N, C-alpha and C positions, 0 to 999 in steps of 0.2 A: 504448733503443728510442724510436722516434718516435711511439708510440701516443698519440693525443689522448684527452681525457676522454670524448667521445661514443663513440669507438671502444672505449674500455675498457668503457663501459657495455654496448655491444652484445656484445662478447666475453664478458663475465661472464654476460650473460643467455642467450646462445644457443650459445656454442661451448665453454666450459670444461666439463670433466668435473665432475659433481655427485654427491653422495651421495644416499641414499634420502630425505633431508630437503630436498633441493634446494640444499644448500650446496656451493659450489665446493671441489673437492679438488685443484685445480691452479691455478697462476697463469698470466698471459698468457705469460710467458717459457717456462714449462713446456709450454704448448700448442704454441708454435712449435718447441720442442725435440722434442716428441713427433712432430710431423709431419715435421720435417727428418730425424730419425733413422730413422723408418720408411721414408720414401721413398728415402733414400740407401742403405739396406741392400740394395736390389735389385741394386746393382752387384756384390755378392759372387757372385751366380749366374753372372755372366759372367767374372769374374776373382777367384778366391779371395784373391789378394794385393792386391785393391783397397783403397785407403785410404778406407773408407767414413766414418770419423770426419771426415776433412778435407772430404769432400764434404758431409756433414751440416752442418758449420760454414758452408760456402758457401751451402747452401740456407737455413739459419737466417738468415744475414745478408741474403740476398735478400728474405726475407719481412719481417724486422723493420725493414729500411730502407725498407719499403713500396714496393719497386721492382717486385715481382711477388707476386701471391697466387693460389693455386689456387682452384677452385670450393669452395663451402661444404661439401659432403659430405666433401671431403678434409680440410679444417680440422677438421671435427667428428669424423670417424671414424677417421682414420689412427692406427694404434697402439692401437686399441680392439678389443674382441671383435667388434663388428659389422663393422668394416673395409670397408664399402661406400663407395667413393670417387667414383663417377660421378654426374654431375648429371642426365644425360638418357639416355633409352632410347626405342626404337621397337619396338612389338610388332605382329605381323600379326593381323588379324581375318578369319578365314575364314568361308565361307558355310554353316556348319553349326552346330547348337546346341552340339556338343561343342567346336568350335574357338572359338566365341564365348565360352563360359564358361571355357575354358582361358585365354583372354586376360584375362578378368576376374580369375581367380585369380593369374595372373602379374603383372598390374598391382598387385594388392593387396600382393603380396610386395615389389615394387619400391617402392611407396609406404611400406611399413613400414620399408624400409631407408634411406629418405631421398631417393629419386630421383623424377623426373617422367617421364611417359610420353606418347608420341605415337602416334596410331592413324590409319589410313585406313579408313574404313567403306565404301569404294567397291566392295569385293568382295561386299557384302551385296545380295541381290536386293531389288528395289523393293517397297514396300508394296502388298499385294494380289495379288502374283504367286503362282502355284500352288506348293505344297510336296507333291511326289509321295509322299514317304514317309508322310505323315500324312493326305493328302487335304485339308489345310487351306490357308490363305493366309499368306504372309509378312507380318510386322508392319513390316518396313522398318528402315533404319539408325537413324532418329531414336529409335524405341522402345528399341533396344538401347543407344544412347548414354545414355539415361536410366538403364539398368541399371548401366552403368559409372560414371555420376555418383553413384548411390546407394552403390555399393561404395566409391568414393573417400571419400564423406562419412563412412563408417563406420570408416575406417582413418586413424590418425594417423601421420605420417611420423617414425618414430623418436622420438616425443615432442617434436618441434621444430616441425613445420608440417604442414599438410594437403597431400595430393598435388595436383599440378597436371597437367592433361592438355591435349593438343592433339587436336582432332577435325577430320579433313579429309574432304571429299567431292569427287569429281571433278565438274567443271562439266557433263559429259555423262551423269551418273547420272540416271535418271528421277525420283528424289525430290529433285532439286536445289532446287526452289522451296520445299519444306517445310524443307529444311536451312537455306536462307538466312534463314528466319524463325524458326528453332527457338529463338533467344535473344531474340526480340522482347520477351518478358517477362523482366526482369532476374533474376527468381528461378528461372528454369528453367535446368537444365543448368549450374549456376553453378560447377562444378568443372572446366569446360572453357573453353579458348580455342578458337574455331573459325575455320577458314579454308577458302575455296573453292579447290580445285585447278584452276587455270586452264591451258588449253593455248594454244599459239601459234595453232592453227586457230581457236579461239574468238575470240581477240582480233582476228584478221584478219576474221572474220565481223562482229564489232562495228564495225570501221572501215568495212567495206563495206556495212553495213546488211542483212546476209543472215541467213537461218535457219541453225541448226546441228542436228545429229542428237543424239537421246538414245539411249544404248546400254544394252541389257539386260546387266548384268554376268555373267549366267549363260550366255546364248547368244552374246554379243558381236555381236548384230545390232541394227539401228536399230528402235526401237519408238515413235518419235515425233520431233517437231521443235519447236523454239522459236525465237522471234526473239532473236538474240544481243544486240541492242541493248536489248530489253526486260528480259532477264535481267540484263545488265550494270547497267542503271538500278536494278533491284531490289536488287542487291548494294550499289550506291552509297547507295541510300536507307536500307538497313539499317545500313550503317556510319555514315552521318550521324546516324541515330537514336540509336545507343548504342555505336558503335565496333566492332561485330561484324556479319558476319564480316570477317576480313582476307582477303587473297588471296595465294596462292603460285603461282608459275609452274613447273608440274611439268616441262615440257620443259627448262627451264634447270637444274633440279636434276639431271636425268638426263644433260644435256649434260656435266656435270662429275662424273658417276658414275665413280669411279676403277676399279671392278671391275664392268662391266656384265654380265659372265658370271654374277654372283650374283643377278641380277634387277633390277627397277626400284626406284628410290627413290619411295615413295608418301607418306611423311610426314616430319615433323620433330619436334623436341622441343617442349615447350609454348610457347616464345617464337619459334619460326620461324627460328631462326638455325642449327640443326644438322640438315641433312638426313641421314637414316640409312637403311640397309637394315634389313629386319626382323631383330630380335634384336641389333642393334648398340647399343653405348653409346658415349659420348664423354666424355673427361676434359678439362675446360676450365680455363683460367687466363688472367689478364690482367696486362699490363704497365702500370704507372702512368706515362703520358707526362709528367705534371706533374713527375715526379722524374727525367726524362731530359733536363733542360735545363742549359745552362751559360751563363755570362756571356761574350758575344763582344764584338767591337769595336763593334758596332751594337746592343747590348742582348742580351736573352735569345735563345738559339738551341738547336736540338736537338743533343745530344751523341751523334753516331752511333756513335762508338767505344764509349761506355758502353752504348748501346742494343744493339749487336751482342753484347756480352758477356752482357747480361741475356737476350737471345733464346736464345743457345746454352745457358745454364744452365736456362732455362725449358723448352726442348725436352727436355733431358736429364731434368729433373724429371718432366715429363708422361709421357715414355716409361716411366720407372720406375713411375709410378702404375699403368700397365696391368699390370705384373707383380705388384705387391703387393696389388692390389685383390681383395676378396672379393666375387665377383659373386653377385647374388641367385638366378640360375639358371645352371646349367652351360652351357646352349646360348648364353647371352649371353656368358659368358666365352670360349667357343670362337670365336664369331663376332667378338667384339671383338679377340681376339688375332690373328685371320686378317688383319685390315687395319690394326690398331694406329693407328686414327685419333686424332689429338689436335686440340684447338682452342685455339690461342694467340691471344688478342685484346688489346685495349687498354682502358684507362679513363683518366680525367683529360685527355682530349683538349681539352675546353672550357677547363679551367684552364691548359693549356699555351698555348692561343691567347690567353688573357687576359694572361699574362706576356709574350707576344711582341707584344702590341698588335694582334692581328688579330681583327676582328669575325667571329663565327661566321657561316658562310654566304657570306662574301666570296670573291672569286676567289682571293686568296692563301691563305685558309684551306682552300678546296677543293683547291687545288694541293698544299698541305702534306699533306692527308689521303691523296692518291694517293701522294705521295712516301714518307711514313713507312710506309704499309701495304705498299707495294711493297718497301721495304727489309726490313721484318719478315718477309715471306713468303720473300724471297730468302735472307736470313740463316737463317731457320728450316729451309729445305730443305737448305742447306749443312750445318747442324748434324745434320739427320736422315741425310744421306749419310755423315757422319763416324761416326755411331752404327752405321750399316749395315755399315761396314767391320769392326767388331769383334763386332757382335751378329747380323748378317745382316739382309737385307731383310724386310719384312713377308711372311708366308707366301704370300699371293696375288699377290705382285709379278709373277710370270710371266704372270698372267692380266690384269694391269692395263694401263691406258693408258700407263704409264711403262715397259713391259717392255723397250723398246729403249734406255732411258737408263741412267745410272748408278744403281745400286740405292738405294732409299730405305727407311729404317726405318719410316716412317709414311705411310699412304696420303693423309692430309690433314694439314696443319700449322696452318692459321689459321681462326679463327672469331671473330666479334665478338658476344659475349653480353652480356645485361644484367648490370650489376654493382651492383645496388641496395645490398645489404648490404656487399659487398666494398668498394665505394667509400666507405662510411661508415668502415670500418676503416682504409682507406688515406687518408682525409681529403681526397678529391678528387671531382671531378665524375664522374657515372655514364657508363660506356661511351663512346660517341661522341656522347652527347646534349649539348645546350647546358645551361647552368646553369638549373635549374628555378626556384629562388628564391635570392636572395643573403643574405637574413637570415631566420632562424627565431626565433620567440619562443615559448618553452614556459612555460605557467603551471603552477607547482608547487602541490601541494595546500595548502601553508601561505600561499599568496597571493603569493609572490615570483615573479620572472620569471627565466628563463634565456635568454640571447641567444646564438645561434650565427651568426657572420658569416663569409661566404666569405673565407678568409685572403688571397686575392689582392686582393679589393676592400678589405679592411681595411688592407692594406699600402699600397695606392695612395692611399687617403683620408688615412691618417696622414702619408704623405710630403708631402701638400699641406696638412696641418694642417686637414683638413675633418672628421675623424672625431669624431662626438659620439653618445652614446646616443640622443638625440632624433632625429637624422637616421636612425639605424639603425631606430628604431621606425617612422619614416615610410616607409622602404623596405619594411619588413615589411608595413605596412598596404596599400601600393599594389601590392606584388608585382613591381615593376619600377623601374628607375632612369629610364625614358624621359621621365617627366613631372615630374621633381624639379629645379627650376631651380638649387638650391644646388649641384648637381653639374655640373662643367664639361662642355661639349658633347663634347669629345674622349673623356672617360671614358664618357659615356652611349652613344657610338657603339660602344665596344668591349665594355662590360659589359651585353650584351643578354641577356635571359632567354628561356625557351622560347617564350613567346607573342609576343615582339617580332619573331621571325624569320618570314619569309615561308614558307608551307608548301612552296613549290617549292625553297627553299634547304635545308629539311630533306631533301627527296628527293635533291637534287644532292649533298649531303654523304654520304648513304647510298650513292648510286651510286659516288661516288669511292672509298669504302672497299671496296665490293663488287668493283671492278675488280681488286683485288689480294688478295682473300680466297678461300681454297679452298672454304670452305663458304658460309655466308651471314652477313648482318649484321642484328642485332636493333636495331630503331630504331622509335620512335613519331613520327609526324608530328602535331604538336600544332596544333589549330585553335582559334580563338576561338569562343565560343558563337554568335556571329552568322554564322559561316561557312555557306554555302549548299551544297546538294547538288551544284551545278555546281563549286564549289571542290573538293569531295571527288573528283568525277569527273576533274577536271584533274590532281589528284595521282596518281590511279591510272593514268591514261594516261601521265603523265610517268615514273612508276616503270617502266612497261612499256617505254617508248622509251629510257630511260636504262640499261636492262640490270639492274635490280634483280631479285632472286630472289623477292621478296615485299614486301608493305607493310602496315603497321598504322597506323591513324589513330585519333585520339581528339579529339572535339570537346568543348571544355570544358563541363562540366555536362550532357552528354548522357546519362550513364548513371545518375546518382543525383541525387535531388531535394532533398537536405538543403541548405538555404541557409545560407551563412556571410555575415554582414554585420558592418559596423563602424558605430559611432555616434560622436557628438561627445563629446570629453572635457569634463567639467564640473569647474570649479575648486571648491575647498572653499568651501562657503557659497553657491554659485551656485544659484539656483532652477532647477528642471528646466524645460526647454523643452517646449512642447506637442508632442505627437506630430504627425508630418507628415500622417498620415491619421487621421481620426476614426473610431473603431470604432462602427458603427451598432448599434442594439439588435438582438437576435436575432429574425429574422423567424419568425412563427408561422404554420404552414400550417393548412388545415382539419383538423378532428379532433384538434387539439392537437399536431400534429407540429412539431418544432423543427429549424431549420436551424442547424448550428454556425457561429459566426463564422469568417471566413476566417483562415488563418494570417497573422499580421502580417508586414510586410516586414522589420522589425528585431526581433530577440529578444536576450535576455541569459540567461546561465545558466552551468552548471558540469557537469563530468563527475566521477563518483565511482566508484571501484573497490570492488566488494563481493565478498567471498569466499563462494562457494556450494559445494555439496557436490562438484561435478565441475569446479571450476576457478574462474575469475574472471568476473564480470559487470560491465560498464561501463554505468552508467546516467547518461544526460544529461538534465537537466531545464532547459527554457528557459521564459522568461516575459517579459512586457512590463508596461507600467504597469497593465494590466487584470487581471493574474494569470497563473498558470501556463497555458501554452497548448500545450506540446509535451513529450513524453517519448519518448526512443528508447533502444535498448539495442544493445550488441554483446558478443559472448562472447570470452573469451580463448582461448589455445591449448588449455586443458583441456577445452573443449567446452561442455557445458550444453545447453539446449533452445532454440536460436536462433529457431526459427519460433514457438514458444509465447511466448517473451519478447517478440519483435517484435509478435505479435498483442496481447499484454497492453498493451504500450506504446502501440500505435495506438489501442486502444479507450479507454485512459485519456486520451489526447490529445484525441480527438474528444468525449469526455464532458465534459472540462474546458472546452472551447471551446463546449459546448452549455449551460453555466451550472450544471452539477451541482457541488455543493460538494465540495471536495477531501476533506474528512473522511468524507463518505458513501462515496466511492470507496475510500479507503484502509482504512476499516474492513472492507470486503469482501475486500481483498487481504491485509492483514496477518494473519499467523498461518497462512496456507496452508502445508501441510507437504509436503515432497518426500522420498522414501525415501533418495535419495543424500545429502541434507543431514542427515536424522535419524540416519543411521548414524554420523556423525562428531561427536565431542564438541567442545564449545567453540565451535560455530558461532554467529555473531551474527545469522544469518537462517535461516529454515526452508525457503525455496524462492526461486525467481526472482521470483515475484509479491510475496513478502514483502520481498525486497531492493528491488524497485522502490518498494513502498509506503514503506519506511523512508527512502529517498533523497528521494522526493517530499515526505514530511512534513517532513524537515529543511529542504529548500529553501523550502517554503511558510512555515515558521516564520520563516526568515531574511527572506523577502520581506515578511512582515507586520510585522516589527520596524522596517522602514524608514518614513520619512515618506511620507505618501500621494502616490502617483504617482512616487516616486523610483525610479530604476533605476541600476545600477552604472555607473561611468565606463567608457568604451571608447576605443580609439585614435581620433585625429583622422581623419576621412574624407578621401579625396583632394580636393585643392583644385580640380582640373580633371578632367573625365571621363577615365577610364583604360580604353582599349580592351582591355587585357590582363588585366583584373581576374578573379580566380578566384571566381566566385559560387557554384559548386556543387562538391561534393567528396564522395567516399566516404570514410568514416572508417575508420581502422585498427582491425581487430578486436581488437587487443591493447592499444592505448593511447588510442584515440579521436581521434588526430591526423589531419589530412587526408592522404590518400594521393596519391602522384604517379604519373601515367601516363607512363612513359618506358621506352625500351629494349625495347619490346614487352611490358612487364611492369607490375606495380603494386607500389610499395614505399613504405615509411614512413620518412621521414628522421629522425623523432623517436626511434623505438625499434629500427629495424633490421628490422622485419617486411618480408618480401618474399614475393610469391606464387610466385616462380620460382626463387630461389637462396638 
């Protein structure tokens, strides 16, 4: 098998079957055998004489050669008692208390089984409208979104991840202004991605500078009007502020609704790439384009013969998934089998471009995107037609837009989903995103470093005798090759990272793939922190004009305020330099009030994993030459009390920067007892506050053992200003590493954590 070390780590941590003690009971080979055998067995239902073992061998080879991988629930659950193999679901939310809480219950069952859910809240009457049955007033969509959010918080997804949700509200809903701002506070409704459902009429009103009507969802009559341009600007401002809401073009989703007789498409799955009817689910998988190349006369080129073979096997695989899947609700099984939608996409696109010497976003790269996706969709439909000859068309084919054509087995064939964790397993770039970073350096607890380098870059540098560990550390520190003179210009032009690429080229790439994709394309348009609201507006307009079905943006550092900085390396014996900024004495206000000193620009520290009664707590302690100045925490997948831990860490941070002695604080925290910890024998801490105290005490002791004013060495800072630097990041809740915003999702390249798959 071609499984790399990092992939092996992710598989062992997240995918292998484990016993009650958390120890794996299968190996990686057994995992892929389990999946291949389970999916191939579906053929026997259509042909008792089918050679399912030969088919299983083919599926096994397909996966272990890392040419195709199904979505995570299939890898995790195929052949197990749970047996839920779908990644995404859409549930309806009706305008009655019974329907609303039926949807809450159904979502909880889906999250428990490992899936994500999408909802449209557009049917709910606006806040303050009359409720005739009770004589009261409606609380509106936002209040009920908070109910769904809390229910999600309480449910773990099959012990592997929390549920992810998509919340959508139509642009003409009377509560649209409150919806746009509902995630202004990053701690609100944090188990949802949100998107505004945009209509063509609204966009036309924006361009014309006109007002548009707000429609009462109950009476379907106009109840007011707003300036389209002002609402559009409000959406842009919110997205610039923290990346949400995204936008989805509802009319375009329904233009491609294969069975309009079954109703309108109102929502998508949590990443925006899979529009579904109420109670539909979709089974996703991705082809690794980096492994679809061959050496031609003029260098690397796509091997379309191999690609066609993989597409046909992948369509067969995904159609079988529909049959062996154990759906969390019977109505979902019935609705899914009625259309038999599959979503075959790609990953490794950026790596394929690197090998072919094509800069991401260039005209040739965008032409290749259209060409390869057109080929995959065409070959996929041919494979679906072949299956229909022996298995029959999807049951609603006679009501579909294809009813006058040759029968199809599947109503949709292609989708481009985020592949955060899958691309780690495959050892390739994620989805159709550019490479986010070419070098990752992980600090291991014993002080050693693990370096992960993009294999295509490593190969190119070694071919020119340029590869050195020092150069790799420099690339890691800068986050880009663009300003490193030791690397030849021709390589710097090709090996571009996410923030080197113009936002409009992100959109043009998404649009190129969308032109030949049945469903939608999951993609994040990455902006530098310095981007303006006008930059975001231009991207939204370009996505509209280029025919995208939606767009998600993320401005670097806009969502989370934890600063990551690097300092200068100090050679052994070298005296520490003076800090760039002198920390003034703490100002004292009247009546003895003290103002904490500001958080320093540069900090140093470490993250330690502590075992608590309900999982793991990661405690990060940062300090400068004046002492400990910051503590923050994140909880592992086991849970814990994240809000209380965060509150404790914040109070400790501000107290330390206010001059209170660490010992005084720690004496108050250490020894606090929590029932979930007390119940377990052998625990080294008695609560989350106790764990925080223990880590802070250890770091403080280490800091005090250093010579006065000394701080640990850190990587060399960039020699020239780097416009693409990553100054802000949200940390992975499981390992503490920075998260990447790509593919319409959030993922961790270090441990494989993903919010979406």
